[in-house]
C-alpha positions in Angstrom: -58.6 228.9 -199.6 -57.1 227.4 -202.8 -59.1 229.9 -204.9 -58.0 232.8 -202.7 -54.3 231.7 -203.2 -54.9 231.5 -206.9 -56.3 235.0 -207.0 -53.4 236.3 -204.9 -50.9 234.8 -207.3 -52.5 236.4 -210.3 -52.8 239.7 -208.5 -49.2 239.8 -207.3 -47.9 238.8 -210.7 -49.9 241.6 -212.4 -48.9 244.1 -209.7 -45.2 243.4 -210.0 -45.3 243.5 -213.8 -47.1 246.8 -213.8 -44.2 248.5 -211.9 -46.3 249.6 -208.9 -44.3 247.1 -206.7 -41.2 249.0 -207.6 -42.9 252.2 -206.3 -43.3 250.5 -202.9 -39.6 249.7 -202.9 -38.8 253.3 -203.5 -41.2 254.3 -200.7 -39.3 252.0 -198.2 -36.0 253.5 -199.4 -37.3 257.0 -198.7 -38.7 256.0 -195.3 -35.3 254.6 -194.2 -33.4 257.5 -195.7 -35.4 260.1 -193.8 -35.4 258.2 -190.5 -33.0 258.6 -187.6 -31.0 256.1 -185.6 -31.3 255.7 -181.8 -31.9 253.4 -179.0 -34.4 252.5 -176.3 -32.7 251.8 -173.0 -35.7 249.9 -171.7 -35.1 247.1 -174.2 -32.4 244.4 -174.2 -31.9 245.3 -177.8 -32.1 249.1 -177.7 -31.2 249.7 -181.4 -33.7 247.2 -182.7 -36.4 248.5 -180.4 -35.9 252.0 -181.7 -35.8 250.8 -185.3 -38.9 248.6 -185.2 -40.8 251.0 -183.0 -40.2 253.8 -185.5 -41.0 251.8 -188.6 -43.8 249.9 -187.0 -46.0 252.9 -187.8 -44.8 253.9 -191.3 -44.7 250.3 -192.4 -48.5 250.1 -191.8 -49.0 253.4 -193.6 -47.1 252.0 -196.6 -49.2 248.9 -196.4 -52.4 250.9 -196.5 -51.2 253.0 -199.4 -49.9 250.0 -201.4 -53.2 248.1 -200.8 -55.2 251.0 -202.1 -53.2 251.1 -205.3 -53.4 247.3 -205.7 -57.2 247.2 -205.3 -57.7 250.3 -207.6 -55.7 248.8 -210.4 -57.1 245.3 -210.0 -60.8 245.7 -209.5 -63.0 246.6 -212.4 -64.8 245.1 -215.4 -61.9 242.8 -216.1 -62.4 241.2 -212.7 -65.5 239.6 -214.1 -63.4 236.9 -215.8 -61.8 235.9 -212.5 -65.0 236.1 -210.6 -66.8 233.8 -213.1 -64.4 231.1 -212.2 -64.8 231.4 -208.4 -67.4 229.5 -206.4 -67.4 232.3 -203.8 -66.8 236.0 -204.1 -65.2 235.9 -200.6 -62.3 234.1 -202.3 -61.7 237.2 -204.4 -61.6 239.5 -201.3 -59.3 237.0 -199.5 -57.0 236.8 -202.6 -56.5 240.6 -202.7 -55.8 240.6 -199.0 -53.3 237.7 -199.3 -51.6 239.5 -202.2 -51.1 242.6 -200.3 -49.9 240.7 -197.2 -47.5 238.6 -199.4 -46.0 241.8 -200.9 -45.1 242.9 -197.4 -42.6 240.1 -196.9 -40.0 241.2 -199.4 -40.5 244.8 -198.3 -39.8 243.8 -194.7 -36.7 242.0 -195.7 -35.7 245.1 -197.6 -36.4 247.3 -194.6 -34.2 245.1 -192.3 -31.5 245.0 -194.9 -31.5 248.8 -195.3 -31.4 249.1 -191.5 -28.3 246.9 -191.3 -26.6 248.7 -194.3 -27.2 252.1 -192.9 -26.4 251.2 -189.3 -29.8 252.2 -188.0 -30.4 248.5 -187.1 -27.2 247.3 -185.3 -26.0 243.9 -186.4 -25.7 243.0 -182.7 -29.5 243.4 -182.3 -30.4 241.3 -185.4 -31.5 238.5 -183.1 -34.6 240.6 -182.2 -35.7 240.9 -185.9 -37.8 237.7 -186.2 -40.1 238.5 -183.3 -40.4 242.2 -184.3 -40.8 241.3 -188.0 -43.5 238.7 -187.3 -45.5 241.3 -185.4 -45.0 243.9 -188.2 -46.3 241.4 -190.8 -49.3 240.4 -188.6 -50.4 244.0 -188.2 -49.8 244.7 -191.8 -52.0 241.8 -192.9 -54.8 243.1 -190.7 -54.3 246.6 -192.1 -54.5 245.2 -195.7 -57.7 243.3 -194.8 -59.3 246.4 -193.4 -58.2 248.6 -196.3 -59.6 246.1 -198.9 -62.8 245.7 -196.9 -63.4 249.5 -196.8 -62.8 250.0 -200.5 -65.5 249.9 -203.2 -67.0 247.5 -204.1 -66.3 245.5 -201.0 -67.3 248.3 -198.6 -69.8 251.1 -198.8 -70.2 254.5 -197.3 -71.7 253.2 -194.1 -68.7 251.0 -193.4 -66.3 253.8 -194.2 -68.1 256.3 -192.0 -68.3 253.7 -189.2 -64.5 253.1 -189.4 -63.8 256.8 -189.4 -66.1 257.4 -186.4 -64.5 254.5 -184.5 -61.0 255.9 -185.2 -62.0 259.4 -184.0 -63.6 258.0 -180.8 -60.8 255.7 -179.9 -57.8 257.9 -180.8 -59.0 261.2 -179.5 -56.7 262.5 -176.6 -58.2 261.2 -173.4 -56.8 264.0 -171.2 -59.3 266.5 -172.6 -62.3 264.2 -172.0 -64.6 264.0 -169.0 -64.1 260.9 -166.7 -67.2 259.1 -168.1 -66.1 259.7 -171.7 -62.7 258.4 -170.9 -64.2 255.2 -169.5 -66.2 254.8 -172.7 -63.2 255.3 -174.8 -61.2 252.7 -172.8 -64.0 250.2 -173.6 -64.0 251.1 -177.3 -60.2 250.6 -177.4 -60.4 247.0 -176.3 -60.7 245.5 -179.8 -57.4 247.3 -180.6 -55.5 245.6 -177.8 -54.0 242.8 -180.0 -52.7 245.4 -182.5 -51.2 247.5 -179.7 -49.7 244.5 -177.9 -48.0 243.4 -181.1 -46.7 246.9 -181.8 -45.4 247.2 -178.2 -43.6 243.9 -178.5 -41.9 245.2 -181.7 -41.1 248.5 -180.1 -39.4 246.6 -177.2 -37.7 244.2 -179.7 -38.7 241.2 -177.5 -41.1 238.3 -177.9 -43.7 238.7 -175.1 -46.6 236.5 -173.8 -48.9 239.3 -174.9 -47.7 239.1 -178.4 -48.1 235.4 -178.5 -51.7 235.8 -177.4 -52.3 238.8 -179.7 -51.0 237.1 -182.9 -53.9 234.6 -183.4 -56.4 237.3 -182.4 -55.1 239.6 -185.1 -55.2 236.8 -187.6 -58.8 236.0 -186.6 -59.7 239.6 -187.0 -58.3 239.7 -190.5 -60.2 236.6 -191.4 -63.4 238.2 -190.0 -63.0 241.4 -192.0 -62.5 239.3 -195.2 -65.6 237.3 -194.5 -67.7 240.4 -193.8 -66.4 242.1 -196.9 -67.0 239.0 -199.0 -70.6 238.7 -197.8 -71.3 242.3 -198.8 -69.5 241.8 -202.1 -71.8 238.9 -202.8 -74.8 241.2 -202.6 -76.9 241.8 -205.7 -76.5 245.6 -205.6 -72.7 245.5 -206.0 -71.5 246.9 -209.3 -67.9 246.7 -210.6 -66.7 250.0 -212.0 
């Protein structure tokens, strides 16, 4: 864990100095600028529910995009110097994931600040921000882990194709499927329940028992993805471009 944190610190420092972190700030500014205000009457905090429900999706999209850039500019022949000092290559994968997750924290603070400044997040609903923000960060950490795990050299074509196939099978509209196929899809969607439960809690701007149960499951999933990617990265056929 100590080595993964060290890798994360080096990665964040390099990423910020490169200017790419500023690009993510601009992306958050654009997302808030083009968003709309509103309220969800089902929630005790309608303004916060609408705000976090809306940005719960695009924040994950920004996480994936930012992680892709981070990995692309970090991994290469120069990574050999860092890898030579690590006792396990899994620490390198974990470090990149931690770096991406850590970068989400200031971006979330910026998102909330912009919401308050523009009135899209009412100050009266600010009390709901900790529960919704924690859920956003948890799902973003998992998204970062999956993105890192699917990118070369940590993941190969098989892993990428399997992820795409799983996404198509689980996200296809169920209304157009025969009953048996719908049942199969429901079973395939079970691993996504923690992510959906956390998103739903954020969209309702309320801390729920489901979110409390889902948070450790999402964290465990992120760790599992890192371990699986680290195991593949340790293989003799892996080449750093």
